[in-house]
N, C-alpha and C positions, 0 to 999 in steps of 0.2 A: 741300801747296802753300804758299808764302810770300807774304804780302801786305805791302805797304809802307804805313806810316802817314804822317801829315803830318810827323813829325820825321825821317823817313828810316829808321826802324828796321824791320827785317823781322821779322814775326811769323808763326807758323804758323796757318793757318786752322782753325776748329773742326772742319770736316768732315775734314780731313787728320789732325788729332790724334785724332779718334774712330776713324778707320780704322786708324791705326798701333797704338794701345794700347787695351786693354779692361781696365777696372778691376774686379777681383774684388770680390764682396760681402764686407763685413767680417764676420769670425767672432768671436763673443763670446769674450773672453779671449785672442785671437790677435793683438791689435795692429791697427794700421791696415791698410786694404786696400792690396795691392801691385799695381801695374800689370803685367799679363802680356801678352806679344804674342799676339794672337788667332790669327794665322796659324801661328805656331810651335807652339802647343799642339795645334791641329787637325792640323797636319802630323805631329807626333809620334804622336798617336793613330792616324792613318791608317797610318803606317809600322809601328807595333806590330801592328795588326790584320791588315795584309797581309804581314807578315814570313813567311819560309819556315817558321819553327818554329811560328808561330800557325796557319798553314794545315795543318801536319802534325798539330798537336793537334786541329784540327777533323776531320781525316781519321780519327784514332783514335777520336774521339767518335762520328762517324757509324758506323764499323764496330762499335763496342761497342753502340751503340743498335740497329743491325740485328741483331746476334747475340742481344741480349736479346729483341727482337721475335719472332725465330724460335723461341726457347725458349718464349715465352708462347703463340704460335700453334700449336706442335706440328704442323708439316706432315707428319710421319711417320704421322699418323692416316689419311692418304689410303690407305695400304696396307691398313689394316684396316677402315675404314668406307666406302671408296669415294668417288666424286666426288659432290658435292651434286646432288640431282635437279633443282634450278632451272636448271642450266646443262647444255648438251649440244651436241654437234657442234663446229662451227668456233669458236663462242664459248668453249666450254670449253677448246679447244686454245690459243686466244690467251691466255686468262687463266692457264692453266697455264704457258705459255712465259714470260709476264711474271713470274709468281711464281717460276719456275725460275731466271730470271736474277737476281732480287733475292736469292734464297736462296743462290746461289753467291757473291754478293758478301759475304753474311753468314756465309761459311765452312761452309755445309751441304755434306756430301760429295756429289759428283756421282753416284757409283754408286747411292746411295739414290734420288736423283731420277730417274735413268735407269730403274731398276727400276719406280718408280712410273709413269713415262710409258708403259712397255710394258704394265703391268698395267691402266692406266686406258684407254688408247687403242689397244692392239694394237701389233703389230710395226711396221707402216709409218707410221701416223700418230704413234705414239709416238716413232719415230726422228726424224721431221721436227720434232715439237714439242720434243724434247730438244735437237736441234741448234740450233734457233732460240733456245731459252733459253740454251744454252751461249755462242753468239756474243753475245747480248745481255748476259749477265752479264760476259763477258770485256771487252766494250766499256765497260760502266759502270765496272768495276774499273780498267781501263786509263786511262780519263778522269779518275777520281778521283785515282789515283796520279800521273798526269802533272800535274794542276792543283794538287794540294794537297801532294804529297810529294816531287816530283823535286828542287826547289831545296834542300830541307833534307837530303835523303839522299845526293845525289851527292857532296858534300864528304866523306862518311864512307866512300867506296869507296877504302880504302887497302890492304886486304889483297890478296895476290897472286891468290887465287882469285876474290875479288870483282871485281878489275880485269879478270881474264881473262874472267869471265862477262859483264861489261859490254861489253868489246870484242867478244866473240863476238856478242852480241845487237845491238850497234850496227852492225857491219859485215856480218853474215850473219843478219839478223833472220828472214827467212822460213824458211830451212832449220833454224835453231836452234830456233825456236818449233815448227816441225813435229815435230822430234824430241822436244821436251818434251811435246807433246800425245800423241804416240804412246807415250811411256813413262809408264805409270801411276804409277811411283814418284815423279814430280814433282807435288807438290800443285798443284791448279788455281789457287788464289789466289796461291801463291808465284810461279808463272810469270807471272801477270798483273802483279803489282806489280814484279817484277824487270824485266819488259819496259817498264813505265811509267817506271821510274827511268832506264833506258838511253835511247839516242837512236834507238830503233827507231821506224819510222813506223807510222801507223795501218793502212794497207791491207795490208801484209805480215802484220801481227799478226793482223788479223781473218781473212784468207784462210788463214793457217797454222792458226789455231784451228779454223775450220770444217772444213778438210780433215783435219787430224790427229785430230780428235775423232770422225770417222765410224766407224772400226773398233770402238773400245772402246764407243762409245755404242750402236751397232747390236747388239753382243753383249749388253749389259745390257738393252736394250729387248726383244730376243727372249727373253732369259731371264725377264724380268718378265712377258711375255705368255704364256709357257709354264710359269710357275711352278706351276700347278695339276697339271702332268704332268711331274714331275722326271725321269722315266725315258724321256721321249720323245726321239727323235733330234734334234729341233730344239733342245731344251733342252741336251742334252749337247754338241752342236756349238757352241752359243753359249757355254757355259762353257769349252769348249776354246779358242775364239777369243779369249777374254779374255786368255789368256796370250801370244798372238802379238804384240800391240803391246809388251808388256813385254820380250819377247825382242828385238824390233827396236830398241827404245830402248836396251837393254843393249849391243847390238852397236855402235850409233852412239856411245854414251858411251865404250866401250872403245877405239874407233878415234880418238876425240878427246882421249884423256887425255894423250898426249904433247904435243899442241899447247897444252893448258891449262897444263901444267907448264913449258913453255918460255917462257911470257910473264910 
């Protein structure tokens, strides 16, 4: 703000001058202090911290930290040592489902977790616990990828196959994700982050994940529950059913190959 003195000369008020400029502290050997715009420096720092590549770097750091934590905790010991005796019943199922979801975000293979769910809780409760953990882990990965990685990765979708996959997930999200969940050859984490980078919506993603994961998860849960009797009919049927989703996914992928090539 400008103030007029008695001679008619306009001068800047001390409050306005202090607001517009902030003088940096002098550094020994670096010369006099240089006035730096306070708002400009803060704005640049904010833009750098919130930039797409900074958020993508944060996503990679979180995933690397989660993978390191899984390696240190060694969740595979549940298959050999069993569930801790302090927990039981519904509380154990809730804790296992939460741990299942976090482990899938940290790239732990789902077949191992499904076998553990069946071995620890039986076929029925193991199936429900594994499905809850599957949907939870998929939702966390989808949210992280959408929030931290989408803005940085979408400009990189320049290849023909990448554009075709992005268009398929964006326009036909539910059935595309359902086919990806039925086909065991598609890694769980890859499907999560591909869907997050696309324009797929939350509800179709979660519904397709829950429904498409039932056959494969049930087969592994039953196999884990009957692992002590590998020659039993239930175990043999479960192992045979593991191949059915792979066959269905292969058929869907074969029928879609011409559409992907034409885009």
